[in-house]
C-alpha positions in Angstrom: -18.1 -147.9 -45.6 -20.1 -144.7 -44.0 -17.7 -141.8 -44.2 -17.1 -140.2 -41.1 -20.1 -136.9 -40.7 -17.1 -134.3 -39.8 -15.7 -135.8 -43.4 -19.1 -135.1 -45.5 -19.3 -131.5 -47.0 -21.7 -129.1 -44.7 -24.9 -127.9 -46.4 -27.7 -125.9 -44.5 -29.9 -128.5 -44.2 -27.2 -130.8 -42.1 -27.1 -126.8 -40.2 -30.4 -127.0 -39.5 -30.6 -130.8 -38.5 -28.5 -129.6 -36.1 -29.8 -127.3 -34.6 -33.0 -128.3 -34.4 -31.0 -131.4 -32.4 -29.3 -128.9 -29.8 -25.9 -129.4 -31.2 -26.0 -126.0 -32.4 -26.5 -122.3 -31.1 -28.1 -120.0 -33.3 -25.3 -117.4 -33.1 -23.2 -120.6 -34.3 -25.8 -121.6 -36.9 -25.5 -118.3 -38.4 -21.9 -117.9 -39.2 -22.0 -121.6 -40.5 -24.3 -120.4 -42.8 -22.4 -117.7 -43.6 -18.8 -120.3 -44.7 -20.7 -122.4 -46.1 -22.8 -120.3 -48.2 -21.4 -116.9 -49.1 -23.5 -114.2 -48.4 -25.4 -111.8 -51.1 -26.0 -109.1 -49.7 -29.1 -107.9 -51.7 -30.0 -111.1 -51.9 -30.5 -110.8 -47.9 -31.1 -107.6 -48.2 -34.5 -108.0 -50.8 -35.1 -111.5 -49.1 -36.0 -109.6 -45.6 -37.5 -106.9 -46.4 -39.9 -109.2 -48.5 -41.0 -110.6 -45.9 -41.1 -108.0 -43.3 -43.4 -106.3 -45.9 -45.3 -109.0 -46.2 -46.0 -109.7 -43.4 -46.7 -106.2 -42.8 -49.6 -106.0 -45.2 -51.4 -109.4 -43.8 -51.3 -107.6 -40.8 -52.7 -104.4 -41.9 -55.0 -106.6 -44.3 -56.6 -108.3 -41.3 -57.3 -105.1 -39.0 -59.3 -103.4 -42.3 -61.1 -106.5 -43.1 -62.8 -106.3 -39.7 -63.4 -103.0 -40.1 -65.3 -103.1 -43.7 -66.9 -106.3 -42.3 -68.0 -105.4 -38.9 -71.7 -104.8 -39.3 -72.0 -108.5 -41.0 -70.2 -110.2 -38.6 -71.7 -112.2 -35.7 -69.8 -111.1 -32.0 -68.5 -115.3 -32.0 -67.4 -114.9 -35.6 -66.0 -111.7 -34.4 -63.7 -113.7 -31.4 -63.3 -116.5 -32.9 -61.5 -114.9 -36.7 -59.5 -112.9 -34.1 -58.5 -116.0 -32.2 -58.0 -118.1 -34.9 -54.9 -115.8 -36.8 -53.0 -115.5 -33.0 -53.4 -119.5 -32.9 -52.2 -119.8 -36.7 -49.8 -117.6 -35.9 -48.4 -119.6 -32.7 -48.4 -122.8 -35.1 -46.5 -120.7 -37.6 -43.5 -120.2 -34.9 -44.1 -124.0 -33.6 -43.9 -124.8 -37.4 -40.7 -122.5 -38.7 -38.6 -122.4 -34.9 -38.9 -119.5 -32.8 -35.1 -118.9 -33.7 -35.6 -118.8 -37.0 -35.9 -115.6 -38.6 -39.6 -116.9 -39.8 -40.8 -117.8 -37.1 -39.7 -114.5 -35.4 -42.5 -113.0 -38.0 -44.8 -115.2 -36.7 -44.7 -114.5 -33.4 -44.3 -111.1 -33.9 -47.9 -111.1 -35.7 -49.1 -113.2 -32.7 -48.4 -110.6 -31.1 -50.3 -108.2 -33.0 -52.9 -109.9 -33.5 -53.4 -110.3 -29.4 -54.5 -106.6 -29.9 -56.5 -106.9 -32.3 -58.2 -109.8 -30.6 -58.3 -107.5 -27.0 -60.0 -104.5 -29.0 -62.4 -106.8 -31.2 -63.5 -108.4 -26.8 -63.8 -104.9 -25.7 -65.6 -103.7 -28.4 -68.2 -107.2 -29.1 -69.2 -107.2 -25.0 -68.8 -103.1 -24.7 -66.7 -104.0 -21.4 -66.3 -100.1 -20.1 -62.4 -100.4 -19.9 -60.5 -97.3 -20.7 -58.7 -97.1 -23.6 -55.1 -97.4 -22.3 -56.2 -100.5 -19.5 -56.6 -102.0 -23.6 -53.2 -101.4 -24.1 -51.6 -102.4 -21.1 -53.5 -105.4 -20.8 -52.4 -106.3 -24.6 -48.5 -105.6 -23.3 -49.0 -108.0 -20.4 -49.7 -110.6 -22.4 -47.2 -110.5 -24.4 -44.4 -109.7 -22.1 -43.7 -113.5 -22.3 -43.4 -113.8 -25.6 -41.4 -110.3 -25.6 -38.4 -111.7 -24.1 -38.6 -114.8 -25.6 -38.3 -114.1 -28.9 -35.2 -112.2 -28.5 -37.2 -110.1 -31.8 -35.6 -106.2 -31.6 -39.1 -105.8 -34.1 -40.5 -107.5 -31.4 -39.6 -105.8 -28.5 -39.9 -102.2 -30.4 -43.7 -103.6 -31.2 -43.8 -103.9 -27.0 -42.4 -100.8 -26.4 -44.5 -98.7 -28.8 -47.9 -100.3 -27.0 -46.6 -99.0 -23.5 -45.4 -95.7 -25.1 -49.8 -95.8 -26.2 -50.7 -97.4 -22.9 -48.6 -94.2 -20.8 -50.3 -91.8 -23.8 -53.9 -92.7 -23.7 -53.2 -93.0 -19.2 -52.8 -89.0 -19.7 -55.3 -88.1 -21.5 -58.2 -90.1 -19.6 -56.9 -89.2 -15.9 -56.3 -85.3 -17.6 -52.8 -85.7 -15.7 -50.0 -83.4 -16.2 -48.6 -83.2 -19.8 -44.9 -82.5 -18.1 -45.2 -85.5 -16.2 -46.0 -87.6 -19.0 -43.3 -86.6 -21.4 -40.9 -87.3 -18.1 -42.8 -90.7 -17.8 -41.4 -91.5 -21.3 -39.1 -90.6 -21.9 -37.6 -92.4 -18.5 -39.2 -95.7 -20.1 -37.4 -94.6 -23.6 -33.8 -94.0 -21.7 -34.5 -97.6 -19.3 -34.6 -99.1 -23.1 -31.8 -98.0 -24.6 -29.4 -98.4 -21.5 -30.9 -102.0 -22.1 -30.2 -102.3 -25.3 -26.7 -100.8 -25.4 -25.6 -103.3 -22.1 -26.6 -106.2 -24.2 -25.1 -104.7 -27.0 -21.5 -104.0 -25.6 -22.0 -107.9 -24.0 -22.4 -109.2 -28.1 -25.6 -109.5 -27.4 -26.7 -111.2 -31.3 -30.1 -110.5 -31.3 -29.8 -106.7 -30.7 -29.6 -105.1 -33.2 -28.2 -101.0 -32.2 -27.8 -100.1 -36.1 -31.6 -99.0 -36.7 -33.1 -99.4 -32.7 -30.1 -97.4 -31.4 -31.3 -93.9 -33.2 -35.2 -95.2 -32.8 -35.4 -95.2 -29.3 -32.4 -92.5 -29.1 -34.5 -90.2 -30.8 -37.6 -91.0 -29.1 -36.4 -90.3 -25.9 -35.0 -87.1 -26.7 -38.4 -85.9 -28.1 -39.5 -86.7 -24.8 -37.6 -85.1 -22.9 -37.0 -82.2 -25.3 -41.3 -80.3 -25.3 -41.8 -79.9 -21.4 -38.0 -77.7 -21.1 -39.6 -75.8 -24.6 -42.9 -75.3 -22.2 -41.0 -74.3 -19.3 -38.8 -71.6 -22.0 -41.7 -70.5 -23.2 -44.3 -70.3 -20.2 -41.8 -70.3 -17.2 -44.0 -68.9 -15.0 -46.7 -71.3 -15.3 -43.8 -74.1 -14.9 -44.8 -77.4 -13.4 -42.0 -79.6 -10.9 -42.2 -82.4 -13.8 -41.0 -79.9 -16.1 -38.7 -78.5 -14.0 -36.8 -82.5 -13.3 -37.1 -83.0 -16.9 -33.9 -80.2 -17.3 -31.0 -82.2 -15.9 -32.7 -85.3 -17.8 -31.6 -83.3 -21.2 -28.5 -82.0 -20.4 -27.3 -85.4 -19.4 -29.0 -87.4 -22.5 -26.1 -83.9 -23.8 -23.6 -84.9 -22.2 -24.0 -88.6 -22.7 -24.0 -87.9 -26.3 -21.2 -86.0 -26.4 -19.1 -88.6 -23.9 -20.6 -92.4 -24.8 -21.7 -92.0 -28.3 -18.7 -89.5 -29.4 -15.9 -91.6 -27.4 -17.3 -95.2 -26.0 -19.1 -96.3 -29.1 -18.8 -93.0 -32.4 -22.6 -92.5 -33.4 -22.5 -90.2 -35.4 -26.4 -90.2 -35.5 -26.7 -90.0 -32.4 -25.2 -87.6 -32.0 -26.9 -85.3 -34.4 -30.3 -86.4 -33.3 -29.2 -84.6 -29.6 -27.9 -81.7 -31.9 -31.1 -81.1 -33.3 -32.5 -81.7 -29.5 -30.2 -78.7 -28.3 -30.6 -76.7 -31.6 -34.4 -76.2 -30.7 -33.8 -75.4 -26.8 -31.3 -71.9 -28.0 -33.7 -71.1 -30.8 -36.5 -71.5 -28.6 -34.4 -69.4 -25.7 -33.4 -67.1 -27.8 -36.8 -66.6 -29.7 -38.4 -65.9 -26.0 -35.8 -62.9 -25.0 -35.8 -61.8 -28.7 -39.6 -61.5 -28.4 -40.0 -60.5 -24.9 -38.2 -57.4 -26.0 -39.0 -56.2 -29.8 -42.4 -57.2 -31.4 -41.6 -55.4 -33.7 -41.0 -57.5 -37.6 -37.3 -57.3 -37.5 -38.0 -59.7 -34.8 -39.3 -61.8 -36.8 -36.1 -61.1 -39.7 -33.2 -61.8 -36.3 -35.1 -64.6 -35.8 -34.5 -66.5 -39.0 -31.3 -65.5 -39.0 -30.3 -67.0 -35.3 -32.5 -69.8 -36.1 -30.5 -70.3 -39.7 -27.2 -69.8 -37.9 -27.7 -72.6 -35.2 -28.0 -75.4 -37.5 -26.1 -74.1 -40.1 -22.8 -74.2 -37.7 -24.3 -77.5 -36.4 -23.8 -79.0 -39.8 -20.8 -77.7 -40.4 -19.5 -79.3 -36.1 -21.1 -82.3 -36.8 -19.5 -83.1 -40.5 -16.4 -82.1 -39.0 -16.5 -84.8 -36.0 -17.9 -87.7 -38.8 -14.7 -86.9 -40.8 -12.7 -87.5 -37.1 -15.0 -90.6 -36.1 -14.2 -92.1 -39.8 -10.5 -91.2 -39.2 -10.6 -93.0 -36.4 -12.2 -95.3 -37.3 -9.5 -96.6 -39.9 -6.2 -96.0 -37.5 
């Protein structure tokens, strides 16, 4: 007599079959695997690290293959190899499944190689398109994959492509630099807000541990530059540079409220503190060098910089202790 399936010992293969049959969600399968096979942190870390490093080296190898053999390859072979690599990655997605890490990595590879294919196509046919149009088309082409993948690394790749497209557009159109930085800051802040919203709703694939400092740091970097520009050359300031000031002040306020009280994250506060220190040092330096150009001004600015950053480090260490105490309370 066959035993009741619920009485049989569970294993990873059984859980995978239940996932494929639609009887388990990816999140439930991960929780079940944690019970069936207790997680070994060092093994998980090394396994995933080798997977990501190997994938990155393989993708880099494809790019360097085209670069090294470009003159020897015919146009159809170039396009066929680039397109074949994309198709091979998509077949890998079908093989591993989009809900598994291996399938997500294959989809990441397909998304990356889609950009390689567009670059090869543009070189073979000399379409005359600007560089920013390549990145715009790349972002549009992989947007659906980004949504379907639910993979943070692919989302970051898409944002990187978008950011690069905006920068190249500014360079091609000779647009105002502060405008570009303001747009880039707004794009990354929007992505950060979406990530925080998804994280608050316990979305499984969102990983704020590494995406938060990346998005937060890039947004503050883009918003700090026009503010520093405004400080150094306020007589030639533009409206976007002035508009960056309230945006940056709002980020500082968010760091003091959201990342200290609601979602304690010392790294996010430290990034905001670095931006704030840069602005303070620029303000003081502007005043000091306008008053005096003697050698003593450089010594004074060295002391001011040392004092500002040292005081910030002391404050961050005290805040870190408070956050630890609050976490253990």
